[in-house]
C-alpha positions as CSV (number, residue, x, y, z in Angstrom):
1,I,8.0,9.6,-16.5
2,A,10.3,12.3,-18.0
3,E,9.0,11.5,-21.5
4,L,5.3,11.8,-20.6
5,E,3.6,15.0,-21.4
6,H,1.1,14.5,-18.6
7,A,1.4,12.3,-15.5
8,V,-0.2,11.7,-12.2
9,V,2.0,9.8,-9.8
10,F,0.4,8.3,-6.7
11,I,2.5,6.9,-3.9
12,D,0.5,5.0,-1.3
13,E,2.0,4.5,2.2
14,V,4.6,7.1,1.5
15,E,5.9,6.9,5.1
16,E,7.8,3.8,3.9
17,I,10.1,5.9,1.7
18,A,9.9,9.4,3.4
19,S,10.0,8.6,7.1
20,Q,11.7,10.8,9.7
21,R,15.5,10.8,9.3
22,S,17.5,10.3,12.4
23,G,21.2,11.1,13.0
24,E,23.0,8.0,14.1
25,P,23.4,5.5,12.5
26,P,22.1,6.5,9.1
27,S,19.5,4.1,7.8
28,P,19.5,2.8,4.2
29,L,16.1,4.5,3.8
30,Q,17.6,7.9,4.5
31,G,19.2,7.8,1.0
32,V,15.8,7.1,-0.5
33,T,14.2,9.9,1.5
34,N,17.0,12.3,0.4
35,E,16.6,11.4,-3.2
36,L,12.9,11.8,-3.1
37,L,13.2,15.2,-1.5
38,K,15.5,16.2,-4.5
39,I,13.2,14.8,-7.1
40,I,9.9,16.4,-6.0
41,P,10.8,20.0,-6.8
42,A,12.0,19.0,-10.3
43,F,8.8,17.0,-10.9
44,R,6.7,19.9,-9.8
45,E,8.3,22.3,-12.2
46,Q,7.1,20.3,-15.2
47,P,3.6,21.4,-16.4
48,G,1.0,18.7,-16.5
49,R,2.5,16.7,-13.6
50,L,0.8,15.9,-10.3
51,L,2.3,14.0,-7.4
52,V,-0.2,12.6,-4.9
53,C,0.9,10.8,-1.7
54,A,-1.1,9.0,0.9
55,T,-0.2,8.0,4.4
56,N,-1.9,6.7,7.5
57,F,0.9,8.0,9.7
58,I,1.6,11.6,8.8
59,R,3.6,11.9,12.1
60,A,6.1,9.4,10.6
61,L,6.9,11.6,7.6
62,D,10.1,13.6,7.5
63,T,9.3,17.3,8.2
64,A,11.3,18.4,5.1
65,F,8.9,16.2,3.1
66,L,5.9,18.2,4.3
67,R,7.2,21.7,3.8
68,H,5.7,24.2,1.3
69,G,7.2,23.9,-2.1
70,R,7.1,20.1,-2.0
71,F,3.5,19.7,-0.9
72,D,1.3,22.8,-0.8
73,Y,-1.8,20.8,0.2
74,V,-2.1,18.4,3.0
75,I,-5.6,17.1,2.9
76,P,-6.8,15.1,5.8
77,I,-9.3,12.3,5.1
78,G,-10.6,10.9,8.3
79,L,-13.3,8.5,9.4
80,P,-16.6,8.7,7.5
81,D,-19.2,11.1,8.9
82,R,-22.8,10.3,9.3
83,Q,-23.7,11.0,5.7
84,A,-20.9,8.9,4.4
85,R,-21.7,6.0,6.6
86,E,-25.3,6.1,5.5
87,A,-24.2,6.1,1.8
88,M,-22.0,3.1,2.6
89,W,-24.8,1.1,4.3
90,Q,-27.1,1.9,1.3
91,R,-24.4,0.5,-1.0
92,F,-23.7,-2.7,1.1
93,I,-27.3,-3.7,2.0
94,P,-28.9,-5.8,-0.7
95,A,-31.6,-4.0,-2.6
96,A,-34.1,-6.7,-1.8
97,V,-34.0,-5.9,1.9
98,V,-32.8,-2.3,2.2
99,D,-36.3,-1.0,2.9
100,D,-36.7,-3.4,5.8
101,V,-33.4,-2.5,7.5
102,D,-33.1,0.4,10.0
103,I,-30.2,2.2,8.3
104,E,-30.3,5.1,10.7
105,L,-29.6,2.7,13.6
106,L,-26.7,1.1,11.7
107,V,-25.3,4.6,11.0
108,E,-25.5,5.5,14.7
109,R,-23.9,2.3,15.8
110,T,-20.9,2.6,13.4
111,E,-19.6,5.9,14.6
112,G,-15.8,5.5,14.7
113,F,-15.8,2.7,12.0
114,S,-13.6,3.0,8.9
115,P,-15.1,2.2,5.5
116,A,-13.4,-1.2,5.7
117,D,-15.0,-1.9,9.1
118,I,-18.4,-1.1,7.7
119,E,-17.9,-3.3,4.7
120,Y,-16.7,-6.1,6.9
121,A,-19.7,-5.8,9.2
122,A,-22.1,-5.8,6.1
123,R,-20.5,-8.9,4.7
124,S,-20.5,-10.6,8.1
125,A,-24.2,-9.9,8.4
126,S,-25.0,-11.3,5.0
127,Q,-23.0,-14.4,5.8
128,R,-24.8,-14.7,9.2
129,A,-28.2,-14.4,7.5
130,L,-27.3,-17.0,4.9
131,E,-26.1,-19.5,7.5
132,K,-29.1,-18.9,9.7
133,A,-31.5,-19.4,6.7
134,V,-29.7,-22.5,5.5
135,Y,-29.0,-24.2,8.8
136,D,-31.5,-22.9,11.4
137,D,-34.7,-21.6,9.7
138,G,-35.9,-24.6,7.9
139,G,-33.1,-24.7,5.4
140,A,-32.2,-27.8,3.4
141,A,-29.2,-28.4,5.7
142,S,-31.5,-28.6,8.7
143,G,-33.9,-30.9,7.0
144,G,-36.3,-28.2,5.9
145,S,-37.4,-27.1,2.5
146,V,-35.9,-23.6,2.2
147,S,-33.5,-23.5,-0.8
148,V,-30.3,-21.5,-0.8
149,R,-31.8,-19.2,-3.4
150,E,-34.8,-18.4,-1.1
151,A,-32.4,-17.9,1.8
152,V,-30.4,-15.4,-0.2
153,R,-33.5,-13.6,-1.3
154,K,-34.6,-13.3,2.4
155,G,-31.4,-11.4,3.2
156,P,-30.0,-10.0,6.4
157,S,-32.1,-8.3,9.0
158,T,-31.4,-5.2,11.1
159,Q,-30.5,-7.5,13.9
160,D,-28.1,-9.5,11.7
161,Y,-26.3,-6.2,11.0
162,L,-26.3,-5.1,14.6
163,D,-24.9,-8.4,15.7
164,A,-22.1,-8.1,13.1
165,I,-21.4,-4.5,14.1
166,G,-21.1,-5.6,17.7
167,E,-18.6,-8.3,16.8
168,T,-16.5,-6.1,14.5
169,R,-13.3,-4.8,16.0
170,T,-12.7,-1.3,14.7
171,T,-9.4,-0.7,12.9
172,V,-8.9,2.9,14.2
173,S,-8.6,3.2,17.9
174,A,-9.9,6.3,19.8
175,E,-6.3,7.2,20.6
176,V,-5.2,7.1,16.9
177,H,-8.3,9.1,15.9
178,E,-7.5,11.7,18.5
179,Q,-3.9,11.9,17.2
180,F,-5.4,12.3,13.7
181,L,-7.5,15.3,14.8
182,E,-4.4,16.9,16.4
183,D,-2.5,16.3,13.1
184,I,-5.2,18.1,11.2
185,D,-4.8,21.2,13.3
186,A,-1.0,21.0,13.1
187,L,-0.4,19.9,9.5
188,G,-3.5,20.2,7.4
189,R,-3.3,22.7,4.5
190,V,-6.2,22.8,2.0
């Protein structure tokens, strides 16, 4: 990196190498955290360099890691808002059926869902629709004449999506989301 004129370094799940240091007994990771804390200011002094870190657990980070001079911006990225959820559903619903699906209802029902939760529900609905078409609705597997191609073209319905949403376990609990909102107030700097 020292030889590069321009560099963007991205460290995902930075809490793994910059977690809270404790006194006794010193953990092997404390040495890694200490070294990282020394490297960051030197890295920042070089023009054309950008260090970006991501974490799902900002509370786990060492307070020295978050101080001004190391990271001037702490940008919280939370769960998707209504507009973002609508854009995700527009992306995940097949074009052939998007006009027949009540996207507003899906957006409403996915409050508190992460992008991964929404994608999972969309894929589950598509799988459900295919299975229903092939095995239940006159598909070849049930002795009918509907081909797999026709089943795919038919696509998932609003109800397929609602059923999938109802069966999707969200990855962010209400408690974790509340902690995130508290962390925004305490630590966010844009």
